[in-house]
N, C-alpha and C positions, 0 to 999 in steps of 0.2 A: 417615367417609370424606372425604378431601380433594377438593374440586371441582377439575376440570381448569382449568389456567390459561387465561385469555382471550387470544386472539390478535387483534391489530389487523389487519384486512384491508386497511388503506390501504397504498398502495405506499410503499416506503422511499425516502428522499431520499439520493442519492449525492453524494459530494464527492471530487474528484481530489486526491491528495496525492503530491508528489514529495520531501517533506521530513518526517522523523520524528525526534522527540527522545524518549528514554526515561529515566525516573527511577524511583527507588524509595525506600521507607522499609522498616522492619522488617515492616510489615503490608500494604503495597500496592505495586503496579507502576502507574506513570503513563505513558501513551503519548500524546504530542501529535502531531497530524498537521497539515500545512500545505502551502503552495506557496511555494517560494523560487526566485527567479531572480537570479543574480548574488550579490553580497554584501549586498544590501539586506535589512534585518531585516523579517520579516513575522510577524504573530501567527499562532498556530495557529488552525485553524477547528474542530477537533474534539479533545476530550480524552476519553480512555478511562481509567478507574481501575478496577483489578481486583485481586483477591487473587492472591498468588503461585501458588497452585494452579491458578487459571483461566488465568493467564499461561502456565503450563507446558502446559496443555491447548491454548491458542491456538498456542503454538510447535509442538507436535506436529501440529496440524491444518495449519499453514502448511507444515511439512516434507512432509507427505503430499501436499498440493495442489501444491507445487513439483515433487515427484517425478513426479506425474501430468502436469504441464505439460511437463517435460523429456522424458518418454516420448512425448508427443504432438507436440512441436514442436522437440525437440533441445536441446542444452545451452545454458545462459545464457552470455552473454559480457559481460564488463565493457568498456564502450567506452573507459574510461580518461580521464584528464584532457585528453588531446589532442583528444578528440571533443566536448568542451564547446563549446557555441555562445556567442555574444557575451553572452547573458543569464546564462551560468553553468549552464544546464541540461545535465545529462550526456547527454541524448538529444535530438536536434533535434526540434522540434515539427513534425510532418508534417500535423497536422489529422486530424479523424475520417474524412473522406471519401477519403483517400488509400489506395491499395492497399498492403498490407504488403510489405516487401522480399522479393524472391524470387518474388512472384506473377506470373502471366502478364499482369497489367494494368499493369505498370510501363511 
């Protein structure tokens, strides 16, 4: 009998990413996450390497999650290049404490 895998109870560390690069070989998919503002080159802060079959499972999971998001909050809209701020970020940085657009707290 195979023992159950051990689960680390420590909280996971999160990192914000607004920039993603994807590459592949015949055997793996490589996804680099980072933060980019303007045209300045910035290194990735997280690299995920997985087999193509797990990448396909990730894609299906993301599709399902985005469908649930759209059902809860409405369709996504692309702000387009005209909405980019001076740093090149496609969405203005409103900070964590600000009320979301359309809320009564604006």
